[in-house]
DOLUM-627845 format. One line per 8 residues: number of its first residue (from 1); their letters; for each residue z, x, y of C-alpha. Coordinates in steps of 0.05 Angstrom, whole numbers. Example, Ala and Ser with C-alpha at 12.3 -4.5 7.8 and 13.67 -1.06 7.14 Angstrom:
% residues 2
1) as) 156,246,-90 ~ 143,273,-21
***
This chain:
% residues 316
1) xxxxxxxx) -561,60,482 ~ -623,58,518 ~ -622,88,595 ~ -643,50,666 ~ -701,69,653 ~ -725,41,586 ~ -677,-12,609 ~ -733,-36,676
9) xxxxxxxx) -788,-23,627 ~ -767,-65,566 ~ -770,-126,599 ~ -840,-124,663 ~ -875,-80,619 ~ -862,-124,553 ~ -856,-62,501 ~ -852,-126,444
17) xxxxxxxx) -815,-178,416 ~ -780,-140,371 ~ -757,-89,417 ~ -729,-150,471 ~ -688,-174,407 ~ -663,-103,386 ~ -647,-97,468 ~ -604,-166,461
25) xxxxxxxx) -572,-152,392 ~ -539,-103,416 ~ -510,-121,486 ~ -493,-195,458 ~ -487,-192,371 ~ -527,-216,324 ~ -520,-285,330 ~ -539,-301,402
33) xxxxxxxx) -607,-250,380 ~ -619,-302,320 ~ -615,-348,373 ~ -666,-332,418 ~ -702,-306,364 ~ -717,-379,336 ~ -710,-400,414 ~ -775,-361,420
41) xxxxxxxx) -811,-375,362 ~ -800,-463,383 ~ -818,-448,439 ~ -891,-418,427 ~ -901,-469,376 ~ -885,-518,428 ~ -924,-490,490 ~ -983,-507,474
49) xxxxxxxx) -1005,-568,519 ~ -947,-579,553 ~ -981,-596,626 ~ -914,-606,657 ~ -895,-526,652 ~ -978,-513,653 ~ -971,-552,728 ~ -909,-522,752
57) xxxxxxxx) -930,-444,735 ~ -999,-446,763 ~ -955,-483,831 ~ -912,-420,831 ~ -975,-366,817 ~ -1016,-405,877 ~ -957,-391,913 ~ -940,-316,911
65) xxxxxxxx) -1010,-301,894 ~ -1017,-284,982 ~ -952,-252,978 ~ -992,-206,924 ~ -1045,-184,973 ~ -1011,-183,1041 ~ -948,-139,1005 ~ -987,-99,968
73) xxxxxxxx) -935,-124,913 ~ -942,-124,839 ~ -916,-181,804 ~ -910,-205,734 ~ -919,-275,707 ~ -902,-296,625 ~ -868,-338,592 ~ -841,-351,504
81) xxxxxxxx) -820,-272,526 ~ -753,-277,480 ~ -698,-292,541 ~ -646,-352,539 ~ -680,-379,601 ~ -752,-371,582 ~ -800,-428,593 ~ -827,-379,656
89) xxxxxxxx) -817,-316,688 ~ -827,-277,759 ~ -816,-205,755 ~ -824,-169,820 ~ -806,-85,789 ~ -811,-53,848 ~ -760,-100,878 ~ -713,-116,816
97) xxxxxxxx) -723,-179,814 ~ -734,-232,762 ~ -728,-300,760 ~ -730,-348,694 ~ -752,-419,697 ~ -727,-474,650 ~ -763,-538,655 ~ -728,-612,633
105) xxxxxxxx) -782,-669,636 ~ -732,-708,601 ~ -677,-758,637 ~ -631,-737,606 ~ -595,-674,598 ~ -516,-631,612 ~ -496,-572,627 ~ -440,-567,560
113) xxxxxxxx) -476,-601,521 ~ -496,-584,458 ~ -486,-527,403 ~ -513,-484,466 ~ -493,-504,514 ~ -541,-508,580 ~ -497,-463,628 ~ -492,-409,576
121) xxxxxxxx) -558,-391,564 ~ -555,-375,637 ~ -500,-342,637 ~ -521,-305,590 ~ -596,-298,620 ~ -558,-271,678 ~ -521,-204,651 ~ -584,-200,607
129) xxxxxxxx) -622,-184,676 ~ -571,-151,697 ~ -557,-98,644 ~ -637,-92,640 ~ -633,-65,707 ~ -650,-117,754 ~ -613,-133,817 ~ -653,-187,850
137) xxxxxxxx) -636,-241,790 ~ -635,-307,802 ~ -630,-364,739 ~ -662,-437,767 ~ -669,-507,723 ~ -732,-549,743 ~ -725,-620,726 ~ -775,-683,734
145) xxxxxxxx) -716,-739,754 ~ -696,-753,819 ~ -631,-780,793 ~ -616,-724,751 ~ -631,-667,797 ~ -569,-698,837 ~ -526,-697,768 ~ -546,-632,751
153) xxxxxxxx) -530,-593,827 ~ -470,-633,828 ~ -441,-602,764 ~ -470,-550,764 ~ -405,-502,740 ~ -380,-456,792 ~ -391,-396,743 ~ -465,-399,750
161) xxxxxxxx) -447,-397,839 ~ -493,-346,862 ~ -553,-342,825 ~ -567,-408,800 ~ -605,-467,824 ~ -632,-540,818 ~ -701,-560,830 ~ -742,-622,821
169) xxxxxxxx) -819,-618,801 ~ -851,-676,791 ~ -890,-690,725 ~ -954,-715,739 ~ -1003,-737,691 ~ -1069,-687,707 ~ -1087,-636,755 ~ -1119,-689,809
177) xxxxxxxx) -1056,-721,815 ~ -1019,-659,816 ~ -1063,-635,876 ~ -1062,-709,911 ~ -987,-711,917 ~ -963,-655,919 ~ -974,-619,1006 ~ -943,-552,981
185) xxxxxxxx) -983,-537,925 ~ -1036,-572,958 ~ -1023,-507,1020 ~ -1009,-461,970 ~ -1093,-486,932 ~ -1114,-477,1004 ~ -1087,-412,1011 ~ -1136,-386,971
193) xxxxxxxx) -1195,-414,992 ~ -1253,-380,1024 ~ -1255,-438,1069 ~ -1204,-446,1130 ~ -1215,-523,1118 ~ -1227,-537,1045 ~ -1259,-591,1023 ~ -1220,-632,967
201) xxxxxxxx) -1281,-608,923 ~ -1261,-542,937 ~ -1181,-549,932 ~ -1189,-585,862 ~ -1249,-529,839 ~ -1200,-467,862 ~ -1126,-503,836 ~ -1182,-519,760
209) xxxxxxxx) -1198,-439,767 ~ -1124,-428,775 ~ -1110,-468,711 ~ -1163,-442,664 ~ -1143,-367,690 ~ -1060,-371,669 ~ -1083,-414,606 ~ -1129,-354,575
217) xxxxxxxx) -1090,-308,585 ~ -1042,-320,539 ~ -972,-329,527 ~ -941,-269,494 ~ -940,-218,550 ~ -924,-194,624 ~ -985,-212,667 ~ -1003,-183,728
225) xxxxxxxx) -1020,-235,776 ~ -1067,-181,821 ~ -1108,-172,757 ~ -1115,-241,732 ~ -1138,-257,814 ~ -1191,-201,816 ~ -1215,-206,752 ~ -1221,-284,768
233) xxxxxxxx) -1260,-254,827 ~ -1305,-222,791 ~ -1331,-281,754 ~ -1328,-325,815 ~ -1327,-287,873 ~ -1344,-346,907 ~ -1287,-393,901 ~ -1220,-351,907
241) xxxxxxxx) -1223,-316,985 ~ -1209,-229,999 ~ -1159,-205,1020 ~ -1150,-131,1057 ~ -1195,-98,1108 ~ -1252,-136,1111 ~ -1310,-82,1135 ~ -1343,-92,1204
249) xxxxxxxx) -1410,-121,1209 ~ -1461,-61,1224 ~ -1477,-63,1302 ~ -1567,-66,1288 ~ -1550,-122,1241 ~ -1506,-153,1296 ~ -1548,-155,1353 ~ -1608,-178,1317
257) xxxxxxxx) -1568,-243,1283 ~ -1532,-243,1363 ~ -1611,-254,1383 ~ -1627,-310,1339 ~ -1624,-377,1384 ~ -1573,-433,1360 ~ -1551,-378,1300 ~ -1478,-368,1305
265) xxxxxxxx) -1422,-341,1255 ~ -1363,-308,1239 ~ -1327,-275,1179 ~ -1270,-320,1159 ~ -1229,-303,1095 ~ -1274,-248,1077 ~ -1340,-284,1074 ~ -1393,-299,1129
273) xxxxxxxx) -1406,-359,1144 ~ -1446,-389,1198 ~ -1484,-449,1224 ~ -1553,-468,1270 ~ -1539,-512,1328 ~ -1482,-545,1295 ~ -1532,-587,1243 ~ -1540,-532,1190
281) xxxxxxxx) -1471,-497,1152 ~ -1473,-439,1099 ~ -1432,-389,1079 ~ -1458,-322,1042 ~ -1446,-333,959 ~ -1417,-268,967 ~ -1358,-232,1008 ~ -1365,-174,1060
289) xxxxxxxx) -1336,-129,1001 ~ -1387,-133,967 ~ -1454,-91,955 ~ -1491,-145,972 ~ -1471,-158,1034 ~ -1490,-87,1036 ~ -1560,-99,1027 ~ -1562,-157,1063
297) xxxxxxxx) -1552,-115,1127 ~ -1612,-73,1098 ~ -1654,-137,1085 ~ -1646,-161,1170 ~ -1643,-87,1197 ~ -1710,-81,1156 ~ -1737,-149,1170 ~ -1706,-164,1227
305) xxxxxxxx) -1722,-240,1242 ~ -1725,-273,1307 ~ -1717,-351,1286 ~ -1672,-378,1243 ~ -1728,-396,1193 ~ -1738,-325,1182 ~ -1677,-318,1180 ~ -1652,-376,1128
313) xxxx) -1681,-348,1064 ~ -1628,-291,1063 ~ -1577,-339,1081 ~ -1586,-370,1014
***
């Protein structure tokens, strides 16, 4: 018998497919363990290249990232882990919270059809979550069709009340159209940008970066969003904003910069942004937590530029 501590680790730390299957076998029986194993094998085979699932995953990731850093939370995201509902799983171990998502881009679907009714998968997943120490369990059906959304919401079995929801998510042809049409996604990506009013080009660049980070992370492990974003920032430090306390600019550096006629600057999302007489604009290509920012201040204090022409070379 697996104790409570091991139950909590079994999923969030991803001890392995066999361990998860064994846990299901011990708690739900051999037939359901075999069902989940075959479901997982089929899901992993079909997952690659499924833009609907990928776009939904990155929309959730983009929404969660600010919460991760602002509240110092460890949030794990995974897909195709052996579960009854396994298209996307979001877990916050500290809060004993787990969200399991089932995505359906077809126009026809029912709660009770087939050999393995959808409602039963949702019921079993909720029970599995509870047995693994999850106290806040949400099982969510994502559909791409407006009419189907209303149908599945209206006909949702009463047994799912309290832990199940049905959400509409449109199936977009490509990332650009997704970014243009979905204002929630656009706003989520905007929150990750180093600029408060990012250009369309920057928005798409950050969205593509999050997409690439998710796809390249693989499908078998629980991915820490904090680690994923920090690793991405290390590779592309100018595209993803900085969170947390920002070091103040040293007094002497401030005095020198403030003395240059027409030059203004501010710290925006961890980056020093500047303008010269509202005619030229720019941003340092590294944030204020970077060692290069210390060297930038060293240089300013050593060279002591008195005009923008003197300063400009150090802003590039």
